[in-house]
Steps between C-alpha positions, in 0.01 A plus 500: 500500500518878468225680321580647163496872450189648348524841342202726526364675189626828642849360526487360147387835356783698657756639253864397527745721685684748281851383411711809571820353649787474253851374584625830650202560727494135609871518585446814709203337674705190591808695614282742698310218668819323612690809614378644826491430871717189522843634408438834672395345832677165533852552364644523851329180613635308201852626571461407866451134401793458260729796560656678205384240248150651513485489119490118505151459658361749247661298222353175634159664546522622139574142385203356692270774371619443142437126519145564622458775239547235229201312642292819508604570140383160383165543677432863405571434132302176513204658683526878433233598750520766775475262794848376589572227754134440590413413138803272457430321829133449420570378150764255624318358802135607475468510880314813607642511852860480370425780253361706786808439718733610218293814434480579872876448543566743214263749663676462837839547335375834369396609849827391664696672221304822547551478876875465442488803273310703760769441762772586245303815414489602866874443550593702192262785580663523841847496341400765246404738779804416710303312767646150475498449879128557554436149629318185387159616625507817291619306196201268542259796525644654183469164323134472607431854380659420165286186468190712565608732220545202266151380594355845427663509156382144439144595603492789255520238227841583358577296190843354435627712214787400276620861488506526881690171514759639258554812713530309828726241337733778389512635857569155645767433240658841558548426869682174432709652220607775740630234738688325217650820356607626842649158569697495176625853567604409855687192376772735374561637850729365773231416757328218311577146611421276202621193690174509697309414182627140502511451877253260660413593858220269610322479837667256740216246490494470118734355240553682170234300311230561762595868526472542123160328484373708793619816327349379171164468674538866597627612159219320318259767626686744275447278192125443526270700276579340165206263552257794503572567134302190395188695597578733207484215247163603356622859459832413334555495125603152379564365851621160379775668299620785721438375857796256520775738391355801686448322834848346490650837399320671789624239746852535364498879536373492858734215596802695369389816682460312829843334474668835424315674785600227747867519392500879545326470838745259662805669346408841642334417833606240760255213526417577862390853417288378208328241718417746778357770271130535419610676178802301376530655154497846652809395697664404170423840347632678811824302496562534127408867450523683835531836325178470296152599630372146430458448875179704483388392151556124493253406778219662301599308185468186713160620620375514140628147437336342804180702456461358151550148635247550780229645278536237227493217754198632692313558174574140403408361843167683527401401145590136564291498819218667308527242221491206743201649681319575175521131414368409848808308608540762776218689677307687226484816715865563412400546135303819567587791271460864600216654293689824430870411494437158340774348714478178708480685831441203730793308349716812541402528868569130565840495327599825674395355837719194435790730410444695824514174694826403330666840548417513871503130591815377328707656777367237742658214302809669355748770600548605135149564370599621153719198428244253632218646288722497190598139571134402544421650159775289343384191693143528369607565142761221498223259602285630211798470263549136602136431406541681165809292415305181575207630292724529193591132523142387571359696207761358264403149602128571469542658156688190382247256648197691369618546141567869527285582799157359408291354780422644844603861530420681829561846356379503144826669395651325198877481453680697234677251272788737420618563853841531666633175646740506794792253500365187668755501782421852619153439657652214702781727618239766576293266715801375697654845556171669593398222739843506665486878549153461655612244760683572830803323349580825316549681832166679516394650830193348667328842513444487124311171527292637787393804299434302179316234700272754671417661165420168330296379799301823477432423134397142574263616774338749262474225237336266753252766613406563138469127432258449791304809398471382140388153606186657643416645158408219254610695192838604644829309516845600617710448189709706259269576211763683296866519613560766237264732689663471842669835465170679461 
């Protein structure tokens, strides 16, 4: 049986986090976290799978994300701690290795997401300076340079500020609203073919259902981010009351924006041109407003959006690695903190090195590096979402069998009696849909499994090395002492 969590006196004496997030700031945080790289980088790939009906995969991805969001809402209002999936997994199953795998998968999803953003950054920088034909090698070098810059900012110990998030969210939102407004304006002209919006044009080896699910796997990358908001639970005013309506409102806003953007994209630009472009939304702006100077401005708006995504994800990944190392479930050397900058410098180096490997090595297993990295992010998070949906059902059963949760508790976190409760059918739908989208049946490319597999094997090897090292020290054991502290 798993060991129970023991809190040190230092932990017990720590004050609670300040509750500064009201409904408006929480909504901006959620919308800003979801908006970003996905829709800017992968719109053409989604359209390539289903033709003009590119809005449908985004709609399906929104539905799957919303179903899983209900499970997150039940858990975050029931256990309003800043720990997320790792806490819910550990509380439901109490198996330290499973908790580690979930935490490591979330960390890896952050690195693959940031790597996707770095390639999108490189493509848009090139487009902004009129050098779109510079070649794949140069794009890779720019992406690596950008990742070094992110690491440098991360090393300086930058804190995630709500005000900065608001500013960057406004920039991201502005870019997508420009696409929508230009699209609506262009709809009044003679050159727009609205019939393309309802036309399915699937690859020859796929039927409509398989094409839609493949495209949904791509589009899901654009919907992830809502799950990060659960880490703000301890800093949100009355989380049990405001979280449900704010998270669902945020998902609704982003889902509507994505559907409108996809309709404008396929109505203004032929699917083939969207699919071939490294900057698909820039092609939409060019087609809809050829007389405006947006051709030079829009790429830099995109750069802000993907830069925000990369920095947030690398901050999260390095802190998760630091948290796992601090608890000695990964080599403790990765928990070293710089004496001056007070940042986890070894964890930053390791996560940046993994990102470098992904940016340069993904080309050996896939011709479309950006799409494959985005798909791998969605693959990892869908697997985590499947576990979270199961955790909801397990914790309901345990609460009922233990008279309100008394008995063995691997986390020490007690449930809030007045919590949100998801409709019973939704976690089941969430499990089935997430598992299906994880499997090859959904049309996923094998390259995604290769990348995810290599990353998880790396984590397991590090876990095993730590386990053998700790066995040699009588007072040490490789187990999750406190899942709520995994993020550092």
